[in-house]
C-alpha positions as CSV (number, residue, x, y, z in Angstrom):
1,X,0.4,-39.8,-129.3
2,X,0.4,-38.9,-125.8
3,X,3.1,-40.2,-124.6
4,X,5.0,-38.4,-127.7
5,X,4.1,-35.4,-126.6
6,X,5.9,-35.9,-123.2
7,X,8.8,-37.0,-124.7
8,X,10.3,-34.1,-125.1
9,X,10.8,-33.7,-121.2
10,X,12.9,-36.7,-121.1
11,X,16.8,-36.2,-120.3
12,X,18.9,-37.0,-123.4
13,X,21.4,-39.6,-122.8
14,X,24.2,-40.6,-124.8
15,X,25.2,-44.3,-124.8
16,X,23.7,-44.7,-121.2
17,X,25.7,-41.1,-120.1
18,X,22.5,-38.2,-119.4
19,X,23.4,-35.3,-120.8
20,X,21.9,-32.6,-118.8
21,X,24.7,-31.5,-117.3
22,X,26.3,-30.5,-120.9
23,X,22.7,-29.2,-121.7
24,X,23.1,-26.7,-118.9
25,X,26.8,-25.7,-119.5
26,X,26.4,-25.3,-122.9
27,X,24.2,-21.4,-122.9
28,X,27.6,-20.2,-120.6
29,X,30.0,-20.8,-123.4
30,X,27.6,-18.7,-126.0
31,X,28.2,-15.5,-123.6
32,X,30.9,-13.7,-124.9
33,X,33.6,-13.4,-122.6
34,X,35.0,-9.5,-121.7
35,X,38.3,-8.3,-123.3
36,X,40.7,-6.3,-121.8
37,X,40.7,-3.7,-125.1
38,X,39.4,0.0,-125.4
39,X,37.0,-0.5,-128.3
40,X,34.5,-3.5,-128.1
41,X,32.1,-4.9,-130.3
42,X,28.5,-4.1,-130.5
43,X,28.0,-7.7,-128.8
44,X,29.9,-7.3,-125.8
45,X,28.7,-3.7,-125.4
46,X,25.3,-5.0,-125.4
47,X,26.2,-7.7,-123.1
48,X,27.5,-5.1,-120.3
49,X,24.5,-3.0,-121.2
50,X,22.0,-5.8,-120.3
51,X,24.1,-6.8,-117.1
52,X,24.5,-3.7,-115.9
53,X,20.9,-3.7,-116.2
54,X,20.3,-7.0,-114.7
55,X,22.2,-6.3,-111.7
56,X,20.3,-3.4,-111.1
57,X,17.0,-4.2,-111.5
58,X,18.3,-7.2,-109.3
59,X,19.8,-4.8,-106.0
60,X,16.4,-2.3,-105.7
61,X,15.1,-4.3,-103.1
62,X,18.1,-4.8,-101.2
63,X,20.5,-2.7,-99.1
64,X,24.4,-2.5,-99.2
65,X,24.3,-5.4,-97.5
66,X,22.5,-7.5,-100.2
67,X,25.0,-6.1,-102.8
68,X,27.5,-9.2,-101.3
69,X,24.9,-11.4,-104.2
70,X,25.0,-9.4,-107.1
71,X,27.3,-11.7,-109.0
72,X,25.3,-14.6,-107.8
73,X,22.2,-13.6,-108.8
74,X,22.9,-11.9,-112.0
75,X,25.1,-15.1,-112.9
76,X,21.8,-17.3,-112.1
77,X,19.7,-14.8,-113.9
78,X,21.7,-15.5,-117.4
79,X,22.6,-19.0,-116.8
80,X,18.5,-19.6,-116.6
81,X,17.6,-17.0,-118.8
82,X,19.9,-18.6,-121.7
83,X,18.6,-21.9,-121.3
84,X,14.8,-21.5,-121.1
85,X,15.4,-19.2,-124.4
86,X,17.8,-21.2,-125.8
87,X,14.8,-24.5,-125.3
88,X,12.8,-23.2,-127.4
89,X,14.7,-23.9,-130.5
90,X,13.9,-27.2,-132.5
91,X,15.1,-30.1,-131.1
92,X,16.6,-28.9,-128.0
93,X,16.3,-30.5,-124.2
94,X,15.3,-27.3,-121.5
95,X,16.9,-28.5,-118.1
96,X,14.7,-26.0,-116.7
97,X,11.4,-28.3,-117.4
98,X,13.2,-30.9,-114.7
99,X,11.8,-30.2,-111.6
100,X,14.8,-31.8,-109.7
101,X,17.3,-29.2,-111.4
102,X,15.1,-26.5,-110.6
103,X,14.5,-27.7,-106.8
104,X,19.1,-27.7,-106.9
105,X,18.8,-24.2,-107.8
106,X,16.3,-23.2,-105.5
107,X,16.4,-25.0,-102.5
108,X,20.4,-24.4,-101.7
109,X,20.0,-20.7,-102.6
110,X,16.7,-20.6,-100.2
111,X,18.5,-22.1,-97.3
112,X,21.6,-19.8,-97.8
113,X,19.5,-16.7,-97.4
114,X,17.4,-18.7,-94.4
115,X,20.8,-18.9,-92.7
116,X,22.2,-15.9,-93.4
117,X,19.1,-14.4,-92.0
118,X,19.8,-16.7,-88.4
119,X,23.5,-16.4,-88.3
120,X,23.0,-12.3,-88.4
121,X,19.8,-11.7,-86.8
122,X,18.3,-14.5,-85.3
123,X,15.6,-12.6,-83.1
124,X,14.2,-10.9,-86.4
125,X,14.1,-14.0,-88.5
126,X,12.4,-15.8,-85.8
127,X,9.9,-12.6,-85.6
128,X,8.8,-13.2,-89.0
129,X,6.7,-16.2,-87.7
130,X,4.9,-14.3,-85.8
131,X,3.3,-11.3,-86.4
132,X,2.7,-8.6,-84.0
133,X,-0.7,-7.7,-82.1
134,X,-1.4,-11.6,-82.9
135,X,-4.4,-12.8,-80.3
136,X,-2.7,-15.3,-77.8
137,X,-5.3,-18.1,-78.9
138,X,-4.3,-17.8,-82.6
139,X,-0.6,-17.8,-81.7
140,X,0.4,-21.9,-82.2
141,X,-1.7,-21.8,-85.0
142,X,-0.4,-18.6,-86.6
143,X,3.1,-20.1,-85.8
144,X,2.8,-23.4,-87.7
145,X,1.1,-21.6,-90.8
146,X,4.2,-19.2,-91.3
147,X,6.6,-22.1,-90.2
148,X,5.0,-23.8,-93.5
149,X,4.6,-20.9,-95.6
150,X,8.4,-20.6,-94.8
151,X,9.3,-24.0,-95.7
152,X,7.1,-24.3,-98.8
153,X,9.0,-21.4,-100.7
154,X,11.9,-23.2,-102.5
155,X,9.3,-25.9,-103.5
156,X,6.6,-22.6,-105.1
157,X,10.2,-21.2,-106.7
158,X,10.9,-24.6,-108.9
159,X,7.2,-25.4,-109.7
160,X,6.2,-22.2,-110.6
161,X,9.6,-22.1,-113.3
162,X,8.9,-26.3,-114.2
163,X,5.1,-25.2,-114.5
164,X,4.8,-22.2,-116.3
165,X,7.7,-23.8,-119.2
166,X,6.2,-27.4,-119.0
167,X,2.9,-25.9,-120.1
168,X,4.0,-23.1,-123.4
169,X,6.2,-26.3,-124.6
170,X,3.0,-28.5,-124.7
171,X,1.0,-25.9,-126.1
172,X,3.6,-25.1,-129.0
173,X,3.7,-29.3,-129.8
174,X,-0.2,-29.7,-129.8
175,X,-0.9,-26.3,-131.8
176,X,1.6,-27.2,-134.7
177,X,0.8,-30.9,-134.4
178,X,-2.3,-29.7,-135.4
179,X,-1.1,-27.4,-137.7
180,X,0.8,-30.2,-139.6
181,X,-2.6,-32.1,-139.3
182,X,-5.3,-30.0,-140.5
183,X,-2.4,-28.9,-143.5
184,X,-4.0,-31.4,-146.1
185,X,-7.7,-31.3,-145.2
186,X,-8.4,-27.4,-144.1
187,X,-5.9,-25.0,-145.5
188,X,-7.4,-22.1,-144.2
189,X,-8.3,-23.6,-140.4
190,X,-4.5,-25.0,-140.9
191,X,-2.8,-21.2,-141.8
192,X,-4.6,-20.0,-139.1
193,X,-3.2,-22.4,-136.6
194,X,-0.2,-21.6,-137.9
195,X,-0.3,-17.8,-137.3
196,X,-1.5,-18.4,-133.4
197,X,1.5,-20.9,-133.2
198,X,3.8,-17.8,-133.6
199,X,1.3,-15.6,-131.5
200,X,2.6,-18.1,-128.8
201,X,6.1,-18.8,-129.9
202,X,6.1,-14.9,-129.3
203,X,4.4,-15.1,-125.8
204,X,6.6,-18.3,-125.1
205,X,10.3,-16.0,-125.5
206,X,8.6,-13.6,-123.2
207,X,7.4,-16.1,-120.6
208,X,10.9,-18.0,-121.0
209,X,12.4,-14.5,-119.6
210,X,10.0,-13.3,-117.7
211,X,10.3,-16.9,-115.1
212,X,13.8,-16.1,-115.4
213,X,13.4,-12.8,-113.4
214,X,11.5,-14.0,-111.3
215,X,13.1,-17.1,-110.4
216,X,15.8,-14.6,-109.2
217,X,13.6,-11.4,-108.2
218,X,11.8,-13.7,-105.5
219,X,15.0,-14.8,-104.3
220,X,16.2,-11.1,-103.8
221,X,13.5,-10.9,-101.5
222,X,13.3,-13.5,-99.5
223,X,17.3,-12.2,-98.7
224,X,16.1,-8.9,-98.0
225,X,14.2,-10.8,-95.0
226,X,16.8,-11.9,-94.2
227,X,19.7,-8.9,-93.8
């Protein structure tokens, strides 16, 4: 029973071929493509409004130089948002519960922001490692602490997304298993447990959306420090 709770996080295979890549690309097929016509339908209008809202929120902390990253950040937000929400459906696999995938998204983008700062403004980027007015005896220790905090950023991004989604999926499975087990014994308690499960599912929908936004928002803040 304990092992079966974690079976949902195992990467699916078909004839020995991992299906993680297909699980990542499938949500993008559900996003309707824009058509060259004067009158659009409600779905495309909703899509355009959502993209405009996400892009506006992500570009608020950035200056004009950071607006070049709008396409990358908005596309990443839509990808994470669609994967997280589709992962809440029954009998589906959520690639963002895998730490390896989240690190593969976080590390290259964080490194790109860091290299951008070192190339465009090396003095300011290195100056973040030593705040102004630091006492001389504390300089070596503070530089070491700031360096560690800088290098741990991609790990924090990946672990935050993985931990929140994994915990939510485990809670949903535990409470649903308890509701089914209590149904023939204590029907009233089982109904109350199912109501709690419904509320938890609504909460997990919000968490899936918030975590996708927080992931990209932190990347935009890291970018703002280096441009």
